[in-house]
C-alpha positions in Angstrom: 67.8 -118.3 -70.2 71.4 -119.1 -69.2 73.7 -118.5 -72.1 75.7 -121.4 -73.5 78.1 -120.4 -76.2 80.7 -123.2 -75.7 78.8 -126.3 -76.7 78.5 -126.6 -80.5 76.8 -129.0 -82.9 77.7 -129.6 -86.5 74.5 -129.2 -88.6 74.1 -129.7 -92.3 70.6 -128.4 -92.7 67.8 -126.7 -90.8 64.4 -127.1 -92.4 61.8 -124.8 -91.1 58.0 -125.2 -91.6 58.4 -129.0 -92.2 55.2 -131.1 -92.0 56.9 -134.5 -92.5 59.0 -135.0 -89.3 56.3 -135.3 -86.6 53.0 -133.7 -85.7 52.2 -130.2 -86.9 54.6 -127.6 -88.3 58.1 -128.5 -87.2 61.6 -127.1 -87.4 63.9 -130.1 -88.4 67.6 -129.9 -87.5 69.9 -132.3 -89.3 73.0 -133.1 -87.3 76.1 -134.4 -89.1 77.7 -137.8 -88.5 76.4 -141.3 -88.5 77.8 -144.7 -87.3 75.8 -146.5 -90.0 76.6 -146.5 -93.7 73.3 -147.7 -95.2 73.9 -148.4 -98.9 70.6 -146.6 -99.6 71.1 -143.7 -97.3 68.6 -140.9 -97.9 70.9 -138.2 -96.5 74.4 -139.2 -97.6 75.8 -135.7 -97.0 75.1 -136.4 -93.3 77.2 -139.6 -92.9 80.6 -138.0 -92.5 81.1 -135.9 -89.3 83.6 -133.6 -91.1 82.9 -130.3 -92.8 83.5 -130.6 -96.5 83.7 -128.1 -99.3 81.1 -129.0 -102.0 80.6 -127.8 -105.6 77.3 -127.2 -107.3 78.0 -127.6 -111.0 74.6 -126.1 -112.0 75.6 -122.8 -110.3 79.1 -122.6 -111.8 79.7 -120.0 -114.6 83.3 -121.1 -115.2 84.9 -117.9 -114.2 87.8 -119.8 -112.7 88.3 -117.3 -109.9 88.4 -120.2 -107.4 91.3 -121.9 -109.4 93.2 -118.7 -109.8 93.0 -117.9 -106.1 93.7 -121.4 -104.9 97.2 -121.5 -103.5 97.5 -125.3 -102.7 95.7 -126.7 -105.9 92.8 -128.1 -103.9 90.5 -126.7 -106.6 91.4 -127.9 -110.1 89.8 -128.1 -113.6 89.5 -131.3 -115.7 87.6 -131.6 -118.9 86.1 -128.1 -118.4 84.7 -129.0 -115.0 85.7 -127.9 -111.5 86.9 -130.5 -109.1 87.5 -130.1 -105.3 90.4 -132.2 -104.0 89.1 -132.6 -100.5 92.1 -134.1 -99.0 94.0 -130.9 -99.8 91.3 -128.5 -98.5 92.1 -126.3 -95.6 89.8 -124.1 -93.6 91.7 -121.0 -94.8 91.5 -122.1 -98.5 87.8 -123.1 -98.2 87.0 -119.6 -96.9 88.9 -118.0 -99.8 87.0 -120.2 -102.4 83.6 -119.5 -100.9 84.1 -115.8 -100.5 85.4 -115.3 -104.1 82.8 -117.5 -105.8 80.2 -115.0 -107.3 77.4 -117.6 -107.7 77.8 -119.6 -104.4 78.7 -122.7 -106.5 81.2 -123.5 -103.7 80.0 -123.8 -100.2 80.6 -125.8 -97.0 78.2 -128.8 -96.5 77.7 -127.9 -92.9 78.2 -125.3 -90.2 78.9 -125.3 -86.4 76.1 -123.8 -84.3 76.3 -123.0 -80.6 73.5 -124.3 -78.5 72.2 -120.7 -78.1 72.0 -120.2 -81.9 69.9 -123.3 -82.4 67.6 -122.4 -79.5 67.2 -118.9 -80.9 66.0 -120.4 -84.2 63.5 -122.6 -82.4 62.2 -119.7 -80.4 61.6 -117.7 -83.6 59.5 -120.6 -84.9 57.6 -121.2 -81.6 54.5 -119.3 -82.7 54.0 -121.9 -85.4 54.2 -124.8 -82.9 50.9 -124.0 -81.0 48.9 -126.5 -83.0 51.0 -129.6 -82.2 54.3 -128.7 -83.9 57.8 -128.5 -82.5 61.4 -129.3 -83.1 62.7 -132.6 -84.6 66.3 -133.7 -84.5 67.4 -135.7 -87.5 70.6 -136.5 -89.3 72.8 -138.3 -89.9 72.4 -139.7 -86.4 71.6 -137.1 -83.7 73.1 -139.3 -81.0 76.4 -139.2 -82.9 76.7 -135.8 -81.3 75.2 -137.0 -78.0 76.3 -134.2 -75.7 74.9 -131.5 -78.0 71.7 -133.5 -78.7 70.9 -134.1 -75.0 71.6 -130.5 -73.9 69.5 -129.2 -76.8 66.6 -131.4 -75.9 66.8 -130.3 -72.3 66.7 -126.6 -73.3 63.9 -127.1 -75.7 61.7 -128.8 -73.1 62.6 -126.1 -70.6 61.1 -123.5 -72.9 58.0 -125.5 -73.6 58.7 -126.8 -77.1 57.6 -130.3 -78.2 60.6 -132.5 -79.2 61.0 -135.4 -81.6 64.0 -137.3 -82.8 64.7 -139.5 -85.8 67.3 -142.1 -84.8 68.8 -145.4 -85.8 69.0 -146.2 -82.0 72.6 -147.3 -82.6 73.6 -145.5 -79.4 74.7 -146.4 -75.9 71.7 -147.0 -73.6 73.3 -144.6 -71.2 72.8 -141.7 -73.6 69.4 -142.9 -74.6 68.2 -143.0 -71.0 69.5 -139.4 -70.5 67.6 -138.2 -73.5 64.2 -140.0 -73.0 62.8 -137.7 -70.3 63.1 -134.8 -72.8 61.5 -136.5 -75.8 57.9 -136.4 -76.8 58.2 -138.4 -80.0 60.8 -141.0 -81.0 61.1 -142.2 -84.6 63.4 -145.2 -84.6 64.4 -147.3 -87.6 64.5 -151.0 -87.5 65.6 -151.5 -91.1 66.5 -155.2 -91.3 65.7 -157.9 -88.7 68.4 -160.4 -89.7 71.6 -159.4 -88.0 74.0 -160.6 -90.8 72.0 -158.8 -93.5 71.8 -155.7 -91.3 75.6 -155.7 -91.0 76.0 -156.2 -94.8 73.6 -153.4 -95.7 74.4 -150.8 -93.0 77.9 -151.7 -91.7 76.8 -152.4 -88.1 74.9 -155.2 -86.4 71.5 -154.6 -84.9 71.7 -156.0 -81.4 72.2 -152.5 -79.8 69.2 -151.3 -81.9 67.0 -154.2 -80.8 68.0 -153.8 -77.1 67.2 -150.1 -77.2 63.8 -150.7 -78.8 63.1 -153.2 -76.0 64.3 -150.6 -73.4 61.9 -148.0 -74.7 58.9 -150.4 -75.1 59.4 -151.5 -71.5 59.5 -147.9 -70.3 56.9 -145.2 -69.7 57.9 -143.8 -73.1 56.5 -146.8 -75.0 53.6 -144.9 -76.5 56.0 -142.2 -77.7 57.9 -144.6 -79.9 57.2 -145.1 -83.6 59.3 -147.8 -85.2 59.9 -147.3 -88.9 61.1 -149.5 -91.7 62.2 -147.8 -95.0 61.1 -149.9 -97.9 64.2 -150.3 -100.1 63.7 -152.7 -103.0 65.8 -155.9 -102.7 67.1 -154.9 -99.3 64.4 -154.2 -96.7 61.2 -154.5 -98.7 60.7 -158.2 -98.4 57.7 -159.8 -96.8 60.0 -162.0 -94.7 61.7 -158.9 -93.2 58.4 -157.1 -92.5 57.0 -160.2 -90.9 60.0 -160.8 -88.7 60.1 -157.1 -87.5 56.4 -157.0 -86.9 56.4 -160.2 -84.8 59.4 -159.0 -82.8 58.1 -155.6 -81.8 54.5 -156.6 -81.3 55.6 -159.3 -78.8 57.4 -156.6 -76.9 54.4 -154.3 -76.8 51.1 -155.3 -78.3 50.1 -151.7 -79.2 53.4 -150.7 -80.6 53.3 -148.1 -83.4 54.8 -149.2 -86.7 55.3 -147.3 -89.9 56.4 -148.5 -93.3 58.1 -145.8 -95.4 57.7 -145.9 -99.1 60.8 -145.9 -101.2 62.1 -142.4 -101.9 63.6 -142.2 -105.5 64.9 -138.6 -104.9 67.8 -139.6 -102.7 69.9 -140.8 -105.6 70.5 -137.2 -106.8 72.3 -136.3 -103.5 75.1 -138.7 -104.2 76.6 -136.3 -106.8 77.7 -134.1 -103.9 79.4 -136.9 -101.9 82.8 -138.3 -102.8 83.7 -142.1 -102.7 80.1 -143.1 -102.0 77.9 -145.0 -104.5 74.2 -145.4 -104.4 72.9 -149.0 -104.2 71.0 -148.7 -107.4 72.2 -147.9 -110.9 68.7 -147.9 -112.3 66.6 -146.0 -109.8 63.4 -148.0 -108.8 60.0 -146.3 -108.5 58.0 -145.8 -105.4 55.7 -148.6 -104.5 52.1 -148.4 -105.7 49.2 -148.3 -103.3 48.4 -151.9 -104.1 52.0 -152.9 -103.3 52.0 -151.0 -100.1 48.8 -152.7 -99.0 50.5 -156.1 -99.4 53.2 -155.0 -97.0 50.6 -153.6 -94.6 48.7 -156.9 -94.7 52.0 -158.8 -93.7 52.5 -156.5 -90.8 48.9 -156.8 -89.6 48.9 -160.6 -89.9 52.2 -160.7 -87.9 50.6 -158.9 -85.0 50.7 -155.2 -85.6 47.6 -153.5 -84.4 48.7 -149.9 -84.6 50.0 -149.4 -88.2 50.7 -145.8 -89.2 49.4 -145.1 -92.7 50.6 -142.0 -94.5 
């Protein structure tokens, strides 16, 4: 394989042996940066495209070595707690803090990988992909780093690895068309059908997303697409929203695959690691019950969905 050590991607997690991001056992690669700012974001650490120094309070033993060795006061202590002043952080100072911390309470939230480094990880996991597994690109938004994403997909296909992507589809159709030949599975979110509500909840309108869904459903990749709606109480989880999405996508392709994702209450804990970002709920709701999920399923079926994916 031709070496490619110049193209890099910023990645905040690589989850090996995953069974939740496509068929079979998968290696899921989470790329940093997202053009959306969903108020319920499940991976808030992936929104910013920048590398950030983060602090895990539960690992800290209050040795104060980081403070004593911080030359620019980017690490301080208030009320017996360590605080990272991120606007003062420098790469040099971050390295000092990480190297000196004995418990790894301080670490970067992401790392730059070359294309070759990611492919090497995928090749190591290839023996586990023989029963339908593969590599899934997630985020953030993988297309936020479009050049890296497209090249990685090409290389993975060239070595015979099944590929999937989890995307908002808020991407130029030019890049989407470049990527489609190298994708086996496309998980695409259509969170909110109403454009004004979509803008209010995510920060962007949904016209590009709808156009890209139409593009895929009118292509030879239509059976590779699974449209998802995360069920967020008071935001996306309304019968009106599910009805409107179901009618729209089923008219584009009668056998379209549609998946309703139950609310994930675990996301809230991640917001402790992200500055200047608040979760949409003060009181965290519970997951929907089987009976409540069936009500949403019935709405989708009645609106024309024939191929509803049940988890």
